[in-house]
C-alpha positions in Angstrom: -22.3 3.3 -47.4 -20.4 0.5 -47.2 -18.9 0.7 -51.1 -15.1 2.0 -50.9 -14.4 4.5 -53.5 -12.3 3.2 -56.4 -8.4 3.3 -56.3 -8.3 6.4 -58.9 -11.2 8.6 -57.4 -9.7 8.2 -54.8 -7.1 9.5 -55.9 -8.2 12.4 -58.0 -10.1 13.6 -54.5 -6.1 13.1 -52.7 -4.6 15.4 -55.6 -7.7 17.7 -55.5 -7.5 18.1 -51.7 -3.6 17.9 -51.0 -2.2 20.2 -53.8 -3.3 23.3 -52.9 -2.8 23.1 -48.4 0.6 22.2 -50.0 1.2 25.7 -52.4 0.0 27.2 -49.9 2.2 26.2 -46.8 5.5 25.5 -48.9 5.1 29.6 -49.8 4.8 30.1 -46.0 8.1 28.8 -45.4 10.0 29.9 -48.1 8.7 33.3 -45.9 10.4 32.2 -43.2 13.7 30.3 -44.8 16.7 33.2 -45.1 17.0 34.4 -49.3 20.7 34.4 -48.6 22.6 30.4 -48.3 25.1 31.7 -45.6 26.9 35.0 -44.0 30.2 32.9 -43.1 33.6 35.3 -43.9 37.1 33.6 -43.8 39.7 34.7 -41.2 41.3 36.6 -43.9 38.7 38.9 -44.6 38.6 40.8 -41.4 42.4 41.9 -42.2 41.7 45.7 -42.9 38.5 45.9 -40.8 38.5 48.5 -37.1 37.5 46.8 -34.7 37.7 47.2 -30.9 40.0 46.0 -27.9 37.8 43.9 -25.9 40.4 41.7 -23.8 44.1 43.6 -23.7 46.0 45.4 -23.4 47.9 44.6 -27.0 50.9 44.2 -26.3 54.2 42.4 -27.4 53.0 39.4 -24.5 50.1 37.3 -24.3 47.9 37.7 -26.5 44.3 39.9 -26.4 41.1 39.6 -28.2 39.2 42.4 -30.1 35.3 42.6 -31.3 35.6 43.3 -35.4 32.9 43.6 -37.5 32.8 41.4 -40.8 31.3 42.8 -43.7 27.4 41.5 -43.4 27.9 43.4 -40.1 28.4 39.8 -38.2 30.3 40.9 -34.9 33.8 38.3 -34.3 35.8 38.2 -31.2 39.1 37.5 -32.8 42.6 37.1 -30.9 45.2 39.7 -31.7 48.3 41.1 -30.6 50.0 44.9 -30.6 52.1 44.9 -34.5 55.7 45.2 -34.1 56.5 48.9 -33.6 53.0 49.6 -32.6 52.5 50.7 -28.7 49.9 49.2 -26.4 46.6 49.4 -27.2 45.0 49.5 -24.1 41.2 47.9 -23.4 38.7 50.2 -25.4 40.9 51.2 -28.0 40.0 51.5 -31.6 42.2 49.1 -33.7 42.7 48.6 -37.7 43.6 44.5 -38.1 46.8 44.8 -40.7 47.8 40.7 -40.9 47.3 37.7 -39.4 49.9 35.6 -38.7 50.0 31.9 -36.6 46.4 32.3 -36.2 46.3 35.8 -34.8 46.0 39.1 -35.6 48.5 41.9 -35.7 46.4 45.2 -34.9 47.8 48.7 -34.8 45.7 51.5 -33.3 43.5 53.2 -35.8 43.4 57.0 -37.5 40.1 58.6 -36.0 38.6 59.0 -40.0 38.6 55.0 -40.1 36.9 54.0 -37.3 33.4 56.1 -37.2 32.4 54.3 -39.7 33.3 51.1 -39.7 33.3 50.1 -35.8 30.9 50.9 -32.9 31.4 49.7 -29.0 27.3 48.8 -28.2 25.9 45.9 -30.6 23.1 47.5 -33.4 
């Protein structure tokens, strides 16, 4: 029992054992890793989306907060004010983000036909 294996024989034996284990473990890890690299969206991509006033009201005073879904279905809470000429928008109102100025979105009341398919007050 006292003689060690030659280096070449030990290398071949290690490869025969390691390669199948490595293949199966990488296949398992590949199932856990998302296929898309990123779901990130720019804030400019939220212009034109509908949302709901979460903290308000939105008026000409202090900005409020609007919950809006991006194209991937992820929720964002953004700072917004009512657009010039728009009436005050109380909490829970469906809004359309129409522009972005000075780091804040401008919102108007969303038409009913826009809100049915794009906004929801409950997370899905």
